[in-house]
N, C-alpha and C positions, 0 to 999 in steps of 0.2 A: 472735763469736757467744757467747751465754751460755745457761746451762742451769739449771733448777731441780733440786732433789734428784730429783724424779720423772723428769724428762727425762734427767738424767745416768744414772740407774739403768737406764732403758730403753735408752739408747744403748750402754751398756757391758755390758748383760746381767747385771746384778747387782741387789741389792735396795736399797731406800731405807735400810733399816737399816744395811747395810754402808757406804753413803756417809756417813751420820750418824756411825757409829762411827769411821771414818777421820778425819773432820773433828774430832770430839770429842777424838780422840787427838792431834791436831795434826799428823797425817801427810798430810792432803789440804788444800791451800790453797783457801780460798774467801773471798768477801767477803759482806757482808750488804747487802740492799736497804733501802729506807726503812721497810719493814715488818718488818725484822730477819729476813728469810728468807735462807737460804743461796743464793748465786748463784755459779756455776762458769763458768770460761772455758776456752779451749783449753789453757792451761797445766795447769789442773786435770785435764783429760782425759788429758794426758800423764802426770801424776803418778799418777792412778788406774790407768791402764794398767800402769805400773810396779809399783804396790802389788799389784795383782791378780796380776801375773806372779810377783812375789816370794812371795806367799802360795801360789800354785799349786806353787811349788818347795818348799814346806814350811818356809819361813823364818818364824821366830816374829815376833810383833809387836814384842817387845823388840829383836830384831836389826834389824828393819825401822826401828824408831825410831832405833837407832844409825846406820844407814845414812843415813836422812833428815837426822839431825843433821850427819853428815859432809858431806853435800851442801850444807847451808846454810852451812857454814864455807868454802866456795869452794875455790880451788885449793890452799890450804894443806893440805887433806886429800885431795888427789888420790891420793897414794900409798896412804893408808889405805883409800880407796874401792876402789882397784884390788885391794888385798889382800883386802878384804871379798868382792869378786866372785870372786876366785880360790878362796877358801875355799868359797863357796857353789856355785861350779861343780863343785868336787871332790865336795861332798856330793850335788849333783844327779846326777852320774854314778854315784855309789855307789847312790843310790836307784833309778836307772834299771837298773843291773845286778841289784839285788835284785828289781825288778819283772820283769825278763827271766827270772830264775831261777824266780820264782813262776809266770809264764806258761808256761814250759817244763814245770814240774811239772804244772800243770793240763792242758796238752796231753797229756802222758803218761797222766794219769788218765782223761781223756775217751776216748782211744784204747783204754785198758784196758777201760772200761765198754762201749764199742762192741763190743769183742771178746766180752765176756760176753753182751751182749744178742743178738749174732748167733750165739751158741752155739759160737763158735770155741774158747772156753776156759771152764772151769767158774768159777763165782762164788767167788773166793777172798777176797772182801772182807768176808765176814760175820765179826763178832767173836764169839768164844766168851766166855762169862762169865769175868771176871777175866783176860782175855787181850787183848793189842793186837797184831793181825797186820798190818793195813794200814799202809802208810807211804809 
C-alpha cells in the first residue's frame, strides 16, 4: 500500500508539514510519482513511527539524524546504535522522574488549595510585596 503526504499524515496523526519536514531532512524515506509528488510505503510508515517516538522522547533532530545515519550503515554500526539507545533510554527515565516530581508537587499544591477553599486552613499563598512565601 502507498500513501500521499496527506494520507500518511492522517494515518499517523501528525501534520503534512511534519511529513514534509522529515523528508526534506532526509530522515523519512519516500519516492516520487510521475508528477513528482511524495509517495510513501509501509517502510516509510515504520520509519515515521520511529521518528515520532524519538521526538516524543525529546531527542533532537540532530541526534535523530545521527541515529538514522547509523541505521543506514547497517550492521557495522549495530553497537553504536545500541549505545545510542542506551543513552536515550537513560535520558528518558531522567525526564520521567522529573515529570513525576513535578506531578507530585502539583498534586500537593492542589490538595493545599482544596484545603484553603474548604476553609480547613487559612490562605497562606498570598504574596506580600517584596516577599516570596509560596514554594
